[in-house]
C-alpha positions in Angstrom: -14.2 30.7 13.7 -15.0 27.6 15.8 -12.7 24.6 15.4 -14.5 21.4 14.3 -12.4 19.5 16.8 -13.9 21.4 19.8 -16.8 18.8 20.1 -14.2 16.0 20.2 -12.5 17.5 23.2 -15.7 18.6 24.9 -17.1 15.1 25.1 -14.8 12.7 27.1 -14.5 9.2 25.7 -15.6 6.3 27.9 -12.7 3.8 27.6 -14.8 1.0 29.0 -17.5 1.6 26.4 -14.9 1.8 23.6 -13.3 -1.4 24.7 -16.6 -3.3 24.9 -17.4 -2.1 21.4 -14.1 -3.3 20.0 -14.4 -6.6 21.8 -17.9 -7.1 20.5 -16.8 -6.4 16.9 -14.0 -9.0 17.2 -16.3 -11.6 18.6 -18.9 -10.9 16.0 -16.4 -11.3 13.2 -15.0 -14.5 14.8 -18.5 -16.0 15.0 -19.4 -15.0 11.5 -16.1 -16.5 10.2 -16.7 -19.8 12.0 -20.3 -20.0 10.9 -19.5 -19.1 7.3 -19.3 -22.8 6.2 -21.8 -24.9 4.4 -22.0 -27.8 6.8 -21.8 -28.4 10.5 -18.7 -30.4 10.1 -17.0 -27.5 8.2 -18.0 -25.2 11.0 -16.4 -27.5 13.5 -13.2 -27.4 11.4 -13.3 -23.7 11.2 -13.7 -23.5 15.0 -10.7 -25.9 15.5 -8.6 -23.7 13.1 -9.6 -20.6 15.0 -8.6 -22.3 18.3 -5.3 -23.4 16.7 -4.6 -19.8 15.7 -5.7 -18.1 19.0 -5.4 -20.6 21.8 -3.7 -23.9 20.8 -3.6 -24.9 24.4 -7.3 -25.4 24.3 -6.9 -28.1 21.7 -3.9 -29.7 23.4 -1.5 -28.2 20.9 -3.0 -30.1 17.9 -1.1 -29.5 14.6 -2.8 -28.5 11.4 -1.9 -32.0 10.1 -3.7 -33.7 13.0 -6.7 -31.4 12.6 -6.8 -32.4 9.0 -6.5 -36.1 9.7 -9.3 -35.9 12.3 -11.6 -34.2 9.7 -10.6 -36.0 6.6 -8.8 -33.0 5.1 -5.2 -32.6 3.9 -2.8 -30.6 5.9 -2.6 -28.1 3.0 -6.4 -27.6 3.0 -6.3 -26.9 6.8 -3.3 -24.6 6.4 -5.1 -22.6 3.7 -8.0 -22.2 6.1 -5.7 -21.1 8.9 -4.1 -18.6 6.4 -7.6 -17.3 5.5 -8.4 -16.9 9.2 -5.2 -14.9 9.8 -5.8 -12.7 6.8 -9.4 -12.1 7.9 -8.3 -10.9 11.3 -5.0 -9.2 10.6 -6.8 -5.8 10.1 -8.4 -6.0 13.6 
């Protein structure tokens, strides 16, 4: 009786290919999350929140409150968006 795992071990995995696929999936989800807003202004807000969560140094360490002030939203509204971002990407 042949083991069904034989084909898994017979074909070596390409680590570079697997890494590219994983990175592509993360980037795809990130772009979809940022673009999933009704207006261009809202997309900019989502992009700012994504940068806040991932690379705050790229937005000069802006706080959620300052992001909200700049976009006419409350700190709580921006915080909720940041929480949504984190929940969306926690499974990755």
